[in-house]
N, C-alpha and C positions, 0 to 999 in steps of 0.2 A: 714162596716169596713172604708171605705173611706169616708162617709159623703156626697154622691153624692146631695142629695136635698138640704143639708145645704149651700153648695158652689154654688148651681145653676147649677149642671152639670148634665150630663147624659151620659151612656156607650157609645153611639155611638161617642158624643164628644170628650169622653176621650181616644177613640181608636185611632180616627182621630189625637188627639194633640200628643199622644204618638210615632204614627207612622210618622208625621211631624217631631217631634224632631230627630228622629232616620235619616231620610233623610238629615235633614240639617248638622248632626255631623258625617255621615257615612265615611266622607274623613278620619277621623282618624284611621280608620281600614287599609286604605292604605299608609298613611302618616307614622304612626308611626313604621310599621316594617322596611320601607326604612331608616327611620332616624337613628333608634338604630342599625340596621345593619352595618351602619360605623364604630362602635367601635368593631366589631366582633361578634355581638349576632345573632343568627339564624333567618332568615327572618320569617319563617313558625312559630316558635315557639313564636316569638314577636307577630305574627298575632293572634295566638289561647290566649295568655295571654291577649292581649288587649279587644278581645272579651268577655272573661269570667271575668276578672277583672271589666270591664264596665258594665256587665250585674248584677255582684255580687252588684256593690256599687249604681247602679241604683235602683235595687230591694229595697236595705235597707233605701235608701232615701224615697222610696214611701211608706213601711211599716212604719219604725221609725218616719220619719217627717210628710208623707202625701203631700209632696209638689211634682208637676209635674216637678222637675229638675234632669235633668239626668247626669251622670257623665262618664268620660273617661280619659285617659292619655291627660294630657295638652300641647299643643303646646306652646312652648317657653322652659317649664321645661325640654322637652327632647333634646333640643338643648343645655341646661346648662348641661345636662347630659353628652352628647356625646362629644361636643367641647370643654368645659372648664373642667370638672371634668376628663373626659377620656384621651382627646387628649393633652390639655394646662397643666393640673395638673399631668398626667401620671399614673391614678388609671386606672386599669383593670373594665372592665363592671361589673364583680362581686362584686368588691369593692364599685363601685358606687351605684350598688342595696342596699348594704348593708346601706349606708350611707343614701341613700333615706328612707329606711325603719326605721332606728333609728329616722329621722325627722317625719315620719308618727306616730310612737309609741308615740312620744312627743305629737304630735296633739292630740291624743287619750287621755292621761293623763290630758292635758290642757283643753280639752271639758268636761271631767266629773266634773272639779271644776268651771266651767261655764266662764273661762278665757276669751274664744272667744267669747261668748254670751256679755260679758260686753264691749267688744270692739266693736261689732256691735251697742249696745245701746248707747255707748259714742260718736258715729260719727254723728256730727250735721246735721240736716236736708237738709240744703242747699248743702253740699258734697254729702250726699246720692243721692240728685236727679241730681246733677252733674256727678256723677261716673254711674247712669245709662244713661244720655244722651251721655257722654263720650264713654261709651262701645257701645251705638247704632252707635255711627259716626264710631267707629273701625270696627264694623260689617258691615257696609256699605262700608267702605273703602276696606276691604278685598273682599267683594263682588263685587266690581268696578274691583279690581286687577284681582280676579279670572276670572270674565267674559272677561276680556282684554279691557275693555272700558278705564281704566287708565293703563299707562304703564311708565316704566323708562325714563326718558329723562336727558339728559346733560344740566346743566344750570339752568334749572328750577326743578329738580329731578323727577316732574311726568309730564305727558302730556297725551292728549287723543289719546286712540288706533286707530287701523285701522277699521273702520266702516263697511267696505266692508268685512271682514273676517267672515267665516262661524261661528266660536264660539261666537263672538260679536253679530252677527245676531240672534243666538240661544238664546242668553241671552236675548237681546233686547225683544224677542217674549214672552220669559219665564216672564219677567217683566210685559208686556202688558198683559197677560193671567191673573195673579196673580193679577195684579191691577184692571182689569175688574171683576174678580170674587169676589173681597173685595168691589168693588163699588155695585156691586149688592147684598152684602151680603148674598153670597153661603158660607155655612160652608163647612170648609176643603178646602178653597181656595187655600191655600198653597201647600197642598198635591195635589190636583187635578193639579195645575199649574205644578209641579215637575213632575208629571206623564204623562202629555201632552208633556212637553218641551222633556222628554227623548224618547217619542213616535216620534217626529218629528226628533228629532236628528238621530234617528236609520232608518227612513224613508229615510232621505237624507245622508246615510252613514256616517255623521260625528260620531255618536256612533255606535261602532261594537258589535253586538250581539256575546256574549262568552259562551253561554250556560247557564245553570241553576242550576245544582247541581254538586258541587266538593267536595272531600274527605278532611274534615278537618285536619290539618297539626298537628304534634305531639308537645306537650309542653315540652316533656322531655329535650330538651338543654339547657333550661332556668328554669325551676321549681326548687326552693328551692337551686338555685347556689350561694346564697349570700355568699362573703367571709369577716365576720365580724373579724376574726383574723388577716387575711392580712390588713384589713383596718387601724386597730390599730397598727401593727408592721411596714409597709412599708413607712409611711409617717408621718411627724410631728404632733404633738396634734393641732396646731394652725391652718394648713391646714384643717385638719378633721373636727375643730370646725367651721371654715368658710364655708366648704360644707354643714355641716347640718344646720347651720343657714341660708344660702340662700335656700336651698331646704324648709325649714319651711316658711322663710320670703316669697318667692314666692306663696306658697301654701296658707298663711294666707290672704295674700291681694287680690290674684288672686278669692280665693272662697269668701271672704267677699264681693268685688266688684261686683262678678257674682250673688250672693243670693241678695244683695240689688237691683241690676239692675233688675232682673226678679220678686222680690217681689214689687218693685214699680210699675212695668208694670201691675202685676196679681191682685194688690190691696190688697195683704196679709199683710201687714204694719199695724200695730194698735198703733197709736199716735207715730210713727216713729220706732216702735220696731217691730221684726218679732217673732210672736209665736212659740214654739217649736224650737227656733234656736240651740239650744243645741244638740237636736237630728240631725238636718239638717247638723251640723258641725260634729257631731260624725260620721256620715255615710259618710262623706267626708273623716274622718281622717282612718276610717277602710278600706276605698277603697284604699288609698295609701299604706296602709301595705300589704293588699291582693295581690294588684298591682305587688309589687316589690318582694313579694313571688312567684308569678306565672312567673313574668320575664318581666316587663316592667315599665316605669318611673311613677311619680307623677299622679294620678287619682284623678279628683278633678271636681268640677261642672261646666257644660258648659253652656256658656251664649246662645249658639243655642237652648238651651230649650226655649227661648223665642218665637222661632217659634211656639212652641207647645201650648205655652200659647195663642199666638197670633190666633191660630186656635180653640181654646176654651179649652184646657187642663186646670183644676182648681185642681185636687186631684192625689193622688198616684197611682189611677187606671191607668194613663196615662204612668207612670213608668213602670208598669208591661208589659205594650206592648213594651215599648223601650227596656226593659232588654230582653224580649223575642226575638225581633229582632236581639240582638246583638248576643244571642246564635244562632239564625238561620243562622245569617252572616257566620259561620264556616262552616255551609253546603251548603249555597247559595251565596258563594264567586263569582263566576262569574257574577251572576244576579246582586250582590250589588255593584260589581265593574262597572258595566255599568252604574248604576245611579249615584254612587259618585266617579266615577274615574276620572282621568285627561284625557284631550284631547291636544294631542301635536299640537301646532300650531307655526311655526317659531321656533321651539326648546324651546318655554315655553309651561310649563303644565297649562293649563285652565280648570277650572270646570263649564261650560255654564249651566247646569243643577242645580247645587247647589248654583251658583251665585245670581241668581234673588231672592230667598227666602231670602237669607242675607241682600240685599239691601232694600228690602220691610220691613224686620223686623226692620233694623236699623232707616229708617224713622219714624216707629211707636213708637219707644222709645223716640224719640223728645219730646213727649207730657210732660214729667217729667221736663222739662226745666220752665214750668209755676209755680212750686215750690220754684224756687231760688227766693229772694228777691234782685232783681237788684238795687233796690234804696238804698240799705245798701251796701258800696263798701267793707266793712270788711266780707261780705258773698258772694257778687257776685263775686269779684275777685278771691278768691280763687276757686270758683266754675268754674268760667271761664277757669282759669289754668287747674283744673281737666279735664273738658270736651274737651280742645283743645290739650293738651299734650297726651293723650291716642291716637287718631288716627294718629297724626303726628310723634309719636315715636313708635307706634304699641306696646306699651306697657302700660297695665291697672296698673301695680306696679307704673310705673314713674308718670302717671297721679295722683295715690291717693298720692304719695309722695309730689309733688308740691302743691296740694291741702291742705294738712296737713301743710307745712312748712309755705305757705302763710297764711293760716287760723290763726295759733298762731302767727305769727309775725304781722299782721294787728291787730288782737285783743289787743296786747301787745301795740304795737304804738299807739293806739286809746283810750288807758287807759280804756280796757274793757276786761282786761286779766281774770277777775274772772268767765266771762261768759263760758270760755272754760274748759272742763274736763280734769282732769289729765292725762288720756290716751292719748288725742290729744297731747298734751305738750309731752307726753314721745315718742311717735311716730315720732313726728315732729322731736325731737333730734334724735332719732335713724336714720331718714331718712337723715338728714343732715351728722350725722357721716358715715352712708354709701357711701355718695357722697364724703365726705372728704377722706376716705379711697381708694376710685377709684382712686381719683386725686394723690394720693400717691402711688399707686401701680406702 
């Protein structure tokens, strides 16, 4: 079913890859309930919805598309859900879920007519490579921040953290262990490094052992609580359309960027195109709809899946492992929290166990930079803007936007406008329009 031999994979490697992916993205199990509870949603119910929707969407991706790409509620989307839709615009969380569900339904429709597939195939190779590199830099930056190696500084924005702090030292140890195992070509190096780092953190009382098994929380407070009638009744149509568009817009480009980045790294692209892209995008869309019905925000493909790919995952079998672990997280919440939970230091939450694999994976994704035509400025400058904007703004979407706009403009200015696909021009225009609307807001 998963064509292990055809992709040069084996069961052991797929299990390790699936487990590694889960370990690197398990933080969302703890972050998502905290974020959504700000707008009044039940913490435990959001936890259950997050685990269930992640398991379902990840399973579908593995079965329908056969790719080792896991899905879960997206960071960034949840903040738009809470702080913009609910707090700034005044919608209830039930209405926000309804708008999010409509966006996901629109995604399903467009996936069936191959609209999203055409978008992926229309993206120039230089931008595809730059997206992969930019996402890698973003992952590494997040890892540096979560380790405590990089901290906020006035004047320079960021600076070096306290190298004497226990979380930083534990993160450095994790980086060293994983790097050493990779240099020795040990399979499952990232997963082994995570487990060894966790053990050391527990030995030195930095990580507290909190038990193994806990009772899963009830999903009833958020299950099928969408307020579709109130969504259309209480606010203007223009606001509603804007919300649905942004949900759609964010999911589209975060998903495309993630799939391209991981596929570039894993070698799934064939002549710059992703086979079975339609099935992959459909799985993502179904994940969003199911997530909103259960009680969580946009479910999308996770770039942390690159950790599993680096550990050797190449088929959908790895997703079966990741999906199973999301379900197990409902019952082993205390143990999962010990591995992927935050460590408070100086009032700042750090993730010294999860940070090392993020930094390592980010460095590995730099290899795609070789595919950029650096001697052609109409290709290299848009690519550079793409890869540098992502980590500096913490936004995959803005990185893609700058790349698209620059690519279209430079091709036109150089008299090579016919080289550009109509989709690129269309979305470059939409990106410009988006920024103009933000300026006028």
